[in-house]
C-alpha positions in Angstrom: 57.7 29.5 11.9 57.7 27.2 14.9 58.6 24.2 12.8 61.7 26.1 11.5 62.9 26.8 15.0 62.5 23.2 16.1 64.3 22.0 13.0 67.2 24.4 13.5 67.4 23.5 17.2 67.3 19.7 16.5 71.0 19.3 15.4 72.0 21.2 18.6 69.7 19.0 20.7 71.0 15.9 19.0 74.6 17.0 19.6 73.9 17.5 23.3 72.2 14.1 23.5 75.2 12.4 21.9 77.5 14.1 24.5 75.6 12.8 27.5 76.8 9.2 27.5 80.6 10.1 27.2 80.0 12.7 30.0 78.4 10.1 32.2 81.4 7.8 31.5 83.8 10.6 32.4 82.1 11.2 35.7 82.2 7.4 36.4 85.9 7.4 35.5 86.5 10.3 37.9 84.8 8.3 40.7 86.9 5.3 39.8 90.1 7.3 39.9 89.0 8.9 43.2 88.3 5.5 44.7 91.7 4.2 43.6 93.5 7.2 45.0 91.5 6.9 48.3 92.5 3.2 48.5 96.1 4.0 47.8 96.0 6.7 50.5 94.4 4.4 53.0 97.0 1.8 52.2 99.6 4.3 53.4 97.8 4.8 56.7 100.3 4.3 59.5 100.1 3.2 63.1 100.7 6.9 63.9 103.9 6.2 65.8 107.5 6.9 64.8 110.1 4.1 65.1 112.0 6.1 67.8 108.8 6.7 69.8 107.9 3.0 69.4 111.3 2.0 70.6 111.1 4.3 73.6 107.6 3.0 74.5 108.7 -0.6 74.0 111.5 -0.2 76.5 109.1 1.1 79.1 106.2 -1.3 78.3 108.2 -4.5 78.4 108.8 -3.9 82.1 105.0 -3.4 82.7 104.3 -6.7 80.8 106.8 -8.6 83.0 105.4 -7.1 86.2 101.8 -7.9 85.2 103.0 -11.5 84.6 104.2 -11.5 88.3 107.8 -12.0 87.2 110.0 -11.4 90.3 112.9 -10.7 87.9 111.1 -7.9 86.0 113.6 -5.2 87.0 116.5 -7.5 86.0 115.0 -8.9 82.8 113.5 -5.7 81.3 116.9 -4.2 80.2 117.7 -7.4 78.2 114.8 -6.4 75.9 115.7 -2.8 75.5 115.9 -1.4 72.0 118.9 0.8 71.3 117.2 3.8 69.8 120.5 5.1 68.4 121.0 1.9 66.3 117.5 1.8 64.6 118.7 2.7 61.1 122.4 2.0 61.3 123.3 0.1 58.1 119.7 -0.7 57.4 117.1 0.1 54.9 115.4 3.5 55.5 111.9 2.2 54.6 112.0 -0.7 57.2 112.3 -1.1 60.9 114.3 -4.0 62.2 116.0 -4.8 65.5 116.6 -7.7 67.8 116.0 -8.0 71.5 116.4 -10.4 74.4 118.6 -13.4 75.0 117.0 -15.4 72.1 117.6 -12.4 69.8 113.9 -12.1 68.9 113.4 -10.0 65.7 111.1 -7.0 65.7 110.5 -5.8 62.2 108.1 -3.5 60.3 107.6 -1.2 57.4 107.4 2.5 57.3 104.8 4.7 55.6 105.8 7.7 53.5 105.4 10.0 56.5 108.1 8.0 58.3 105.8 6.4 60.9 105.4 2.7 61.3 103.0 1.2 58.8 103.4 -2.3 60.3 105.2 -3.8 63.2 105.8 -7.4 63.9 107.6 -10.1 65.9 109.3 -13.1 64.4 109.6 -16.5 66.1 112.5 -18.2 64.3 113.5 -20.8 66.9 111.6 -23.7 68.4 113.1 -23.5 71.9 110.9 -22.8 74.9 112.9 -19.7 75.8 112.5 -18.2 72.3 108.7 -19.0 72.4 108.3 -17.2 75.8 110.3 -14.3 74.5 108.2 -14.1 71.3 105.0 -13.9 73.4 106.5 -11.3 75.7 107.5 -9.1 72.7 104.2 -9.7 70.9 102.2 -8.6 73.9 104.4 -5.6 74.4 104.0 -4.5 70.8 100.2 -5.1 70.9 99.9 -3.0 74.1 101.8 -0.1 72.5 99.9 0.1 69.2 96.4 -1.1 70.1 93.8 -0.2 72.6 93.2 -3.8 73.6 92.2 -4.8 77.1 95.6 -5.8 78.5 94.0 -8.5 80.7 92.6 -10.3 77.6 95.5 -9.7 75.3 97.7 -12.7 76.3 94.8 -15.1 75.6 93.9 -13.3 72.3 97.5 -13.7 71.2 97.8 -17.4 72.1 94.5 -18.2 70.3 95.7 -16.2 67.2 99.1 -18.0 67.2 97.5 -21.4 67.7 95.1 -20.8 64.8 98.1 -19.9 62.6 100.0 -23.0 63.7 97.0 -25.2 63.0 96.4 -23.6 59.6 99.8 -23.3 57.9 99.8 -21.2 54.8 96.9 -19.1 56.0 97.1 -15.7 57.6 94.9 -15.6 60.8 93.6 -12.2 61.8 91.6 -10.5 64.6 90.5 -6.8 64.6 91.1 -4.8 67.7 89.6 -1.3 67.3 91.4 0.2 64.3 94.2 -2.3 64.3 94.5 -5.7 62.7 96.5 -8.3 64.5 97.7 -11.3 62.4 99.8 -14.4 62.8 101.1 -16.5 59.9 103.6 -19.3 59.3 106.2 -17.9 56.9 109.5 -19.4 55.5 111.5 -17.8 58.4 109.2 -19.0 61.2 106.0 -17.6 62.8 105.2 -14.0 62.2 103.0 -11.9 64.4 102.1 -8.5 63.0 100.0 -5.4 63.7 98.8 -3.0 61.1 96.1 -0.4 60.7 92.8 -2.0 59.6 91.5 -0.5 56.3 
């Protein structure tokens, strides 16, 4: 009698055993899909600041950077670097941030995440003049102060070292991590690009 029960249960047992490998694969696929979705979601992580708020903070912070540099003309110079908040998207692409500031017309540019906040923000040095270079470092330091928690006393040296490494290694993107932010510098076709994004 016992043998009959085992024999009758054997096809059911075999069927269950043959289902185990595909079930294991499905659970592995689910994990793989979850990992891909998680990576995609983290790729959309923003700097948690809207373009308008960034522009407002930039306009205040550029004066602080000039004053910390002991620039006697800080009060006179700061307005030259002000971002016109009302012109941020005029005639531009809605998924990007782009504006120009200062006498050398230094470009500030970035991309927006799906939530509308800045995903990246950068400064482009497109001219080789000394004035343009000074303006680039002023804007890069101001940007880094706004979106990182870096020690503002160490920031100028960090930026210069990062930029020098990029200049000495053309074609390579040089990076440093500052908290949850990734600062990078790279020689691109248009010039030297400094950028801040959220580290993954």
